[in-house]
C-alpha positions as CSV (number, residue, x, y, z in Angstrom):
1,L,32.4,-74.8,-76.2
2,R,29.7,-72.6,-74.6
3,K,30.7,-73.8,-71.0
4,R,34.4,-73.1,-71.3
5,T,33.9,-69.6,-73.1
6,G,30.7,-68.6,-71.9
7,P,31.5,-65.7,-69.3
8,M,34.5,-64.4,-71.5
9,L,32.4,-64.7,-74.7
10,A,29.6,-62.8,-73.2
11,I,31.6,-59.8,-72.0
12,I,33.4,-59.7,-75.6
13,C,29.8,-59.9,-77.1
14,D,28.6,-57.1,-74.8
15,A,31.6,-54.9,-75.9
16,I,30.9,-55.3,-79.6
17,T,28.2,-52.6,-80.0
18,P,30.3,-50.0,-78.1
19,L,33.3,-50.8,-80.0
20,L,31.2,-50.3,-83.3
21,F,29.9,-46.9,-81.9
22,F,33.0,-45.6,-81.1
23,A,34.9,-46.8,-84.1
24,L,32.3,-45.2,-86.3
25,A,32.6,-41.9,-84.2
26,I,36.3,-41.6,-84.2
27,F,36.3,-42.9,-88.2
28,T,33.7,-40.0,-88.8
29,W,35.5,-37.5,-87.0
30,R,39.1,-38.3,-88.8
31,H,37.7,-38.9,-92.2
32,N,38.5,-36.7,-95.1
33,S,35.8,-37.1,-97.8
34,E,35.3,-35.6,-101.1
35,L,31.9,-34.6,-99.9
36,G,33.8,-32.6,-97.3
37,K,33.6,-33.2,-93.3
38,R,30.5,-31.5,-92.5
39,Q,28.4,-33.2,-95.5
40,F,30.1,-36.9,-94.8
41,T,29.4,-36.4,-90.9
42,L,25.6,-35.8,-92.0
43,L,25.8,-38.5,-94.2
44,I,26.8,-41.0,-91.6
45,L,24.5,-39.7,-89.1
46,L,21.7,-40.1,-91.4
47,E,22.6,-43.6,-92.5
48,T,23.1,-44.6,-88.9
49,S,19.8,-43.0,-87.8
50,L,17.9,-44.5,-90.7
51,G,19.5,-47.9,-89.8
52,I,18.5,-47.5,-86.0
53,G,15.0,-46.1,-87.0
54,V,14.5,-49.2,-89.1
55,T,15.8,-51.6,-86.4
56,Y,13.3,-50.1,-83.8
57,S,10.5,-50.2,-86.2
58,L,10.8,-53.8,-87.3
59,M,11.2,-54.8,-83.5
60,G,7.7,-53.0,-83.1
61,I,6.1,-54.5,-86.1
62,D,7.3,-58.0,-85.0
63,H,5.8,-57.6,-81.5
64,W,2.6,-56.3,-83.0
65,G,2.4,-59.0,-85.7
66,N,4.6,-61.9,-84.2
67,W,6.3,-62.3,-87.8
68,W,9.4,-64.0,-86.5
69,P,7.5,-66.3,-84.0
70,K,5.2,-67.4,-86.6
71,W,8.2,-69.0,-88.3
72,G,10.0,-70.4,-85.2
73,L,12.3,-67.5,-85.0
74,D,13.4,-64.6,-82.9
75,Y,13.8,-61.1,-84.3
76,S,17.4,-60.0,-83.3
77,T,17.3,-56.5,-82.5
78,H,20.8,-56.7,-81.5
79,S,21.8,-57.8,-85.1
80,A,20.1,-55.0,-86.6
81,F,21.4,-52.4,-84.3
82,A,25.0,-53.7,-85.0
83,L,24.3,-53.6,-88.8
84,S,23.3,-49.8,-88.2
85,L,26.7,-49.2,-87.1
86,G,28.6,-51.7,-88.6
87,V,27.5,-51.3,-92.4
88,P,28.8,-47.5,-92.7
89,L,32.2,-48.7,-91.1
90,A,32.3,-51.5,-93.9
91,K,31.2,-49.3,-96.6
92,Y,33.4,-46.2,-96.0
93,H,36.3,-47.6,-93.9
94,H,37.3,-51.0,-94.2
95,W,35.5,-54.3,-95.5
96,L,37.2,-56.0,-92.3
97,W,34.3,-54.6,-90.0
98,A,32.0,-57.0,-91.8
99,G,34.3,-59.6,-90.1
100,V,33.6,-57.9,-86.8
101,L,29.8,-58.3,-87.7
102,L,30.2,-61.9,-88.4
103,F,32.2,-62.4,-85.4
104,Y,29.4,-60.9,-83.2
105,G,27.1,-63.2,-84.9
106,L,29.1,-66.4,-84.0
107,C,29.3,-65.0,-80.3
108,M,25.4,-64.6,-80.2
109,Q,25.2,-68.1,-81.8
110,V,27.6,-69.8,-79.4
111,L,25.8,-67.9,-76.4
112,L,22.4,-69.1,-77.6
113,Y,21.2,-65.6,-77.8
114,H,20.2,-66.2,-81.4
115,S,20.1,-68.9,-84.3
116,W,21.7,-68.0,-87.5
117,A,18.3,-68.2,-88.9
118,D,17.3,-65.4,-86.4
119,M,20.3,-63.0,-87.5
120,V,19.9,-63.8,-91.3
121,T,16.4,-63.2,-91.6
122,T,16.8,-60.1,-89.4
123,G,19.6,-58.7,-91.5
124,L,17.6,-59.4,-94.7
125,A,14.6,-57.5,-93.3
126,W,16.8,-54.7,-92.3
127,A,18.9,-54.4,-95.4
128,L,15.5,-54.5,-97.5
129,F,14.3,-51.5,-95.9
130,V,17.6,-49.6,-95.1
131,L,19.8,-49.9,-98.1
132,P,17.4,-48.3,-100.7
133,L,17.0,-45.4,-98.2
134,I,20.6,-44.9,-97.9
135,H,21.2,-45.1,-101.5
136,I,18.6,-42.5,-102.2
137,C,20.0,-40.2,-99.4
138,Q,23.5,-40.8,-100.8
139,R,22.8,-39.8,-104.2
140,R,20.8,-36.7,-103.2
141,M,23.8,-35.4,-100.9
142,I,26.4,-35.9,-103.8
143,K,24.3,-34.0,-106.0
144,H,24.0,-31.1,-103.8
């Protein structure tokens, strides 16, 4: 499968992060929320920024402490970054964006960029830090 689909699949895989970025930007720009346009845009920017900040913090911690290699794994910056863009889309727009994230994972696995274990452990670590922060920020913004 990899030999037959490799070049085309690599092009598709490389296009997913920009697709997520532009979809999130367009969705945020067009979305009407009970929070109001300005506050909703700030919420999306905050959630995405937290996700990206945690993505690169975990990458730095992994480089410093070799956490993933100790388990025979590889931290997937691509997976964590895609989660930073895809989670708000799945959360506020449509759950089918989660399918795009799964497809991205499949592409990375078929192309041997990362194993499922790499991506799942990265996603769990990312979620452990990001989701509580997002929840706190969202509750504070809704109160004000």
